[in-house]
C-alpha positions in Angstrom: 27.5 -17.7 -21.2 28.1 -14.3 -23.8 27.2 -11.0 -22.2 23.9 -9.8 -23.9 22.7 -13.5 -22.3 24.0 -12.8 -19.0 22.0 -9.6 -19.0 18.6 -11.6 -20.3 19.0 -14.2 -17.3 19.7 -11.4 -14.9 16.8 -9.6 -15.8 14.4 -12.7 -15.9 15.6 -13.8 -12.9 14.7 -10.3 -11.1 11.3 -10.1 -12.5 11.1 -13.6 -10.7 12.2 -12.3 -7.9 9.7 -9.6 -7.7 6.7 -12.0 -8.3 8.0 -14.1 -5.8 7.9 -11.6 -3.3 4.7 -9.5 -4.4 2.9 -12.8 -3.6 5.0 -13.9 -0.5 4.0 -10.3 1.0 0.3 -10.7 -0.1 0.2 -14.4 1.7 1.9 -12.9 4.8 -0.1 -9.7 4.8 -3.5 -11.6 4.1 -3.0 -14.0 7.1 -3.5 -10.8 9.7 -5.0 -7.8 7.9 -8.0 -7.8 9.0 -8.4 -11.5 9.6 -6.4 -12.0 12.5 -7.7 -9.9 15.3 -11.4 -11.3 14.1 -10.0 -15.0 14.5 -8.1 -14.5 18.1 -11.6 -12.9 19.4 -13.6 -16.0 18.1 -11.4 -18.3 19.9 -11.6 -16.5 23.2 -8.6 -14.1 23.2 -8.7 -11.1 25.5 -7.1 -7.6 23.9 -4.1 -8.1 25.4 -3.9 -11.7 24.1 -4.6 -10.3 21.0 -1.7 -7.9 21.2 0.6 -10.6 21.6 -0.4 -12.9 19.3 -0.3 -10.0 16.4 3.7 -9.4 17.8 4.6 -13.2 17.9 5.6 -13.2 14.1 7.6 -9.9 14.7 9.5 -11.6 17.6 10.3 -14.3 15.2 12.0 -12.1 12.6 14.0 -10.2 15.2 15.7 -14.0 16.3 15.3 -15.1 12.6 16.5 -12.6 10.1 20.7 -12.1 11.1 20.7 -16.4 11.3 19.0 -16.9 7.5 21.1 -14.3 6.2 23.9 -15.7 7.6 23.0 -19.4 6.1 22.2 -17.9 3.1 26.0 -16.7 2.7 26.9 -20.0 3.8 24.7 -22.6 1.8 23.3 -20.4 -1.0 20.6 -17.9 -1.4 18.2 -20.4 -3.5 17.9 -23.3 -0.8 17.2 -20.7 1.8 14.5 -19.3 0.1 13.2 -22.5 -0.6 12.7 -23.1 3.1 11.0 -20.2 3.4 8.8 -21.0 0.9 7.5 -24.3 2.4 6.4 -22.0 5.6 4.3 -20.0 3.2 2.8 -23.0 2.1 2.4 -24.9 5.0 1.1 -22.2 7.4 -1.9 -20.9 6.4 -3.3 -24.7 6.6 -2.2 -24.8 10.6 -5.0 -22.4 11.0 -7.8 -24.6 9.9 -6.5 -27.0 13.3 -6.6 -23.5 15.8 -9.0 -24.4 18.7 -6.9 -21.7 21.2 -5.6 -18.4 21.5 -2.1 -20.2 22.3 -1.9 -22.3 19.0 -2.8 -19.4 17.4 0.1 -17.7 19.0 2.4 -20.6 18.1 1.3 -21.0 14.4 2.4 -17.1 14.2 5.6 -17.5 15.5 6.4 -20.2 12.7 4.4 -18.3 10.2 6.5 -15.2 11.3 9.6 -17.6 9.8 8.6 -17.4 6.2 9.0 -13.3 6.2 11.8 -13.5 8.5 13.7 -15.8 6.7 12.6 -14.3 2.8 12.8 -10.8 3.6 16.7 -10.1 4.0 17.9 -13.2 1.7 15.7 -11.9 -1.3 17.3 -8.6 -0.6 20.7 -10.0 -0.9 19.5 -11.8 -4.1 18.5 -8.7 -5.4 21.9 -7.4 -4.5 23.8 -10.2 -6.1 22.1 -9.3 -9.3 22.8 -6.0 -9.0 26.4 -4.5 -9.0 25.4 -1.4 -10.6 22.0 0.2 -10.2 21.4 -1.8 -6.6 18.8 1.1 -5.4 17.2 1.0 -8.6 16.6 -2.7 -8.3 16.2 -3.0 -5.1 13.4 0.0 -5.5 11.5 -1.7 -7.9 11.6 -4.9 -5.8 10.4 -3.3 -2.7 7.5 -1.7 -5.1 6.3 -4.6 -5.8 6.5 -6.0 -2.2 4.4 -3.2 -0.9 1.9 -3.8 -3.8 1.3 -7.3 -2.4 1.2 -5.7 0.9 -1.1 -2.7 -0.1 -3.6 -5.5 -1.8 -3.7 -8.0 0.9 -6.6 -6.1 3.0 -8.5 -5.1 0.7 -9.1 -8.5 -0.6 -9.1 -9.9 2.9 -11.9 -7.3 3.4 -13.8 -8.7 0.3 -13.4 -11.9 1.6 -15.0 -11.3 4.9 -17.8 -9.7 3.3 -19.4 -13.1 2.2 -17.4 -15.7 3.5 -16.0 -17.2 6.7 -12.6 -16.7 8.2 -11.1 -20.3 6.1 -11.3 -18.7 3.1 -8.9 -16.4 4.2 -6.2 -19.0 4.9 -6.9 -21.2 1.8 -6.4 -17.8 -0.2 -3.3 -17.4 1.7 -2.1 -21.3 1.2 -2.7 -21.0 -3.0 -0.5 -17.4 -2.7 2.4 -19.6 -0.5 2.3 -22.4 -2.9 2.4 -19.6 -6.0 5.3 -18.4 -3.8 7.2 -21.6 -3.5 6.4 -22.6 -6.9 8.2 -19.6 -8.2 11.7 -20.0 -6.0 11.9 -23.1 -8.0 12.3 -21.3 -11.4 15.1 -19.0 -9.7 18.4 -19.9 -10.8 21.2 -19.7 -8.3 23.1 -15.9 -8.7 26.1 -18.1 -9.3 24.6 -19.3 -12.2 25.7 -15.9 -13.8 27.4 -13.7 -11.4 30.9 -14.7 -10.3 30.4 -14.5 -6.5 32.5 -16.7 -4.2 31.7 -20.2 -3.6 29.6 -20.6 -0.3 31.6 -23.3 1.2 34.9 -22.7 0.4 35.5 -18.6 0.3 37.4 -16.7 2.8 35.0 -14.2 5.0 35.1 -12.1 7.8 33.6 -13.3 10.9 30.2 -12.5 11.9 31.1 -10.3 14.8 33.3 -7.8 12.3 30.1 -7.5 9.9 27.7 -6.6 13.0 30.6 -4.8 14.6 31.3 -2.5 11.2 30.2 0.9 11.8 28.6 2.3 8.7 26.3 -1.6 8.7 25.7 -0.4 12.5 24.5 3.0 12.2 22.5 2.7 8.5 20.6 -0.4 10.4 20.0 2.1 13.7 18.6 4.4 11.0 16.2 2.2 9.7 15.2 1.2 12.9 14.2 4.9 14.2 12.1 5.2 11.0 10.2 2.0 11.5 10.4 2.8 15.2 8.0 5.9 14.1 6.3 3.9 11.3 5.1 1.3 14.1 3.9 4.1 16.3 2.1 5.5 13.6 0.5 2.5 12.3 -1.0 1.7 15.7 -2.0 4.9 17.2 -2.2 7.7 14.5 -6.0 5.6 13.9 -6.8 6.3 17.1 -5.9 10.1 17.3 -7.6 10.2 13.9 -11.1 8.9 15.1 -10.6 11.6 18.6 -10.7 14.7 16.2 -13.5 13.3 14.4 -11.7 11.7 11.3 -14.1 8.6 10.2 -12.9 5.0 9.6 -13.2 5.6 5.7 -10.8 8.9 5.7 -8.4 6.7 8.2 -8.3 3.7 5.4 -7.4 6.5 2.7 -4.4 7.9 4.9 -2.9 4.8 5.1 -3.6 3.9 1.5 -2.1 7.3 0.4 1.1 6.4 2.3 1.2 3.2 0.9 0.7 4.1 -2.7 3.8 7.0 -2.0 6.1 4.8 -0.9 4.7 2.0 -3.6 5.6 4.6 -6.7 8.5 6.6 -5.3 10.8 4.1 -4.2 12.3 3.2 -7.7 12.7 6.6 -8.3 14.3 7.4 -5.2 16.8 4.4 -5.6 18.2 5.5 -8.8 18.8 9.1 -7.0 21.0 7.3 -4.4 22.6 5.0 -7.4 23.5 8.5 -9.1 24.3 10.4 -6.3 25.5 8.5 -3.3 23.1 7.3 -0.2 23.6 9.0 2.7 22.1 12.3 1.8 19.1 10.4 0.8 19.1 8.5 4.2 19.7 11.8 5.8 16.8 13.8 4.5 14.6 11.1 4.7 14.9 10.8 8.5 14.4 14.1 8.8 10.9 14.3 6.7 9.9 11.2 8.9 11.0 13.1 11.9 9.3 16.5 11.3 6.1 14.8 9.7 6.0 12.5 13.1 5.8 15.6 15.3 3.5 17.2 13.0 0.4 14.8 13.3 -0.6 16.1 16.7 -1.0 19.7 15.4 -4.0 19.6 13.6 -7.8 17.8 13.4 -8.3 18.6 9.3 -8.4 15.5 7.2 -6.3 17.1 4.5 -3.7 18.1 6.7 -3.4 14.9 7.9 -3.7 13.3 4.6 -1.2 15.8 3.4 1.5 15.0 6.6 0.6 11.5 5.7 1.8 11.5 2.4 5.1 13.2 3.6 5.7 10.8 5.8 5.7 8.1 3.5 7.7 9.9 0.7 10.0 10.2 3.9 10.3 6.6 4.4 10.9 5.9 0.6 13.6 8.5 0.5 15.6 6.9 3.6 14.7 3.2 2.9 15.6 3.2 -0.9 19.0 3.7 0.4 19.5 2.0 3.4 19.6 -1.6 2.1 21.8 -0.6 -1.0 24.1 1.0 1.2 24.5 -1.8 3.7 24.6 -4.0 0.5 27.7 -1.8 -0.8 29.4 -2.1 2.3 29.1 -5.6 3.3 31.9 -7.9 2.3 30.3 -9.6 -0.7 30.9 -13.5 1.1 28.8 -11.6 4.2 26.1 -9.7 2.1 23.1 -11.9 3.7 24.2 -11.7 7.0 24.3 -8.1 7.0 21.6 -7.8 5.4 19.8 -9.7 8.3 21.2 -8.2 10.7 20.0 -4.8 9.5 16.2 -6.5 9.3 16.9 -7.5 12.9 17.8 -4.1 14.5 14.7 -2.7 12.1 12.0 -5.3 13.5 13.5 -4.0 17.2 12.6 -0.3 16.1 9.4 -1.5 14.5 8.1 -3.5 17.5 9.1 -1.1 20.3 7.2 2.2 18.1 4.0 1.1 19.6 5.2 0.0 23.2 7.1 2.8 23.7 4.1 5.9 22.0 1.5 3.6 24.0 3.2 3.6 27.8 3.3 7.7 26.9 0.4 7.8 26.2 -1.1 6.4 28.8 0.3 9.3 31.3 0.9 12.2 28.5 -0.8 13.4 25.2 -0.7 12.8 21.8 1.5 16.2 20.9 4.3 14.6 23.6 3.9 11.0 22.3 4.2 12.4 18.6 6.9 14.4 19.5 9.2 12.0 21.3 9.1 9.8 18.6 10.1 12.6 15.9 12.8 13.0 18.2 14.0 10.0 18.2 14.3 9.8 14.5 15.8 13.7 14.4 18.6 12.1 17.1 19.4 9.3 14.7 19.7 11.3 11.8 22.2 13.5 13.1 24.2 10.7 14.4 23.9 8.8 10.9 25.4 12.2 9.1 28.1 12.2 11.7 29.4 8.7 11.8 28.5 7.3 8.2 31.2 7.0 5.7 29.8 7.3 2.3 30.3 4.3 -0.2 32.5 5.4 -3.4 30.1 6.6 -6.1 28.1 3.4 -7.5 28.5 3.2 -11.2 25.6 4.0 -13.5 25.9 2.0 -16.6 23.2 -0.6 -17.4 23.5 -4.1 -16.1 
């Protein structure tokens, strides 16, 4: 295969992977937003049980992301992605059989396998395809998944206005089938990239990858950001409603944030390709910390909207570089494991955010709770700056 054909093959593999990622995250998000609490309530779940059901898929991610990444290093990306695609297709069908809350919880655990496996392995596939321009390619990929995430609640709400919840899961199954079919069209990266053979190439022990200082501190920084994101997602609506912001305006707060993240990720990924990963991660963490602490200082919708945009920009600035930074630092034969390890730590952070802020709000104020979360992100930014070692400058040549 000549150089031109190689570039074309990688380009189309990347396009297919972005489309598959968009459908996959659309299907996953549609299954829970806004239908999941409605379904859980209809089958008799109380509020604490609804919370546990909602957290079930996140717990799956904590337990599964690392093994999925490791397996993709050893058996190849495509077979593992096919496994996740099967879950994307079959899990929505199981919702039709649910009659009790515990059954719904089990289905959510199974459905959580789809994104828990797909997320780190797809990122590793993108990193394989992009020996240079890695931040840019990961940024475009993330934007397509964010588009799917943003579209899902709109479609779900529209379906529920004219139909019942089973129609939601029928659409989820169709999107899952498209995801599975798209994965079959993906070539193995080894068809046009010189990667180590997964079954015979030497690789460092998993413990070495997990203990790598740069991978670990970057993963902790990402977890701190998503701790703030999880806390904000759970409690900003309640705070906004308490100061007189209406439900439609609350929707705009999160819509604007997702819009900024979708548009900014590729641009910020290009910036990190050209100027290094460390500065964007550090500055993004600072943005996130400061804006998090500022939310309870205002009751104005327009100021809250401005802060939400800044928060989304901070989240994008750091996240556009974190996965690329880990992919840069990880040995090629352990890239999937490294990204899976980062996803595991990130999931712990995101799941802990609502729990931590909720505990503070039992006895404290929104001001104290949001300031505490912002302080945690601030401390993580300082630790990252002091401990992380910048990767050598990424080439900017075109693949």
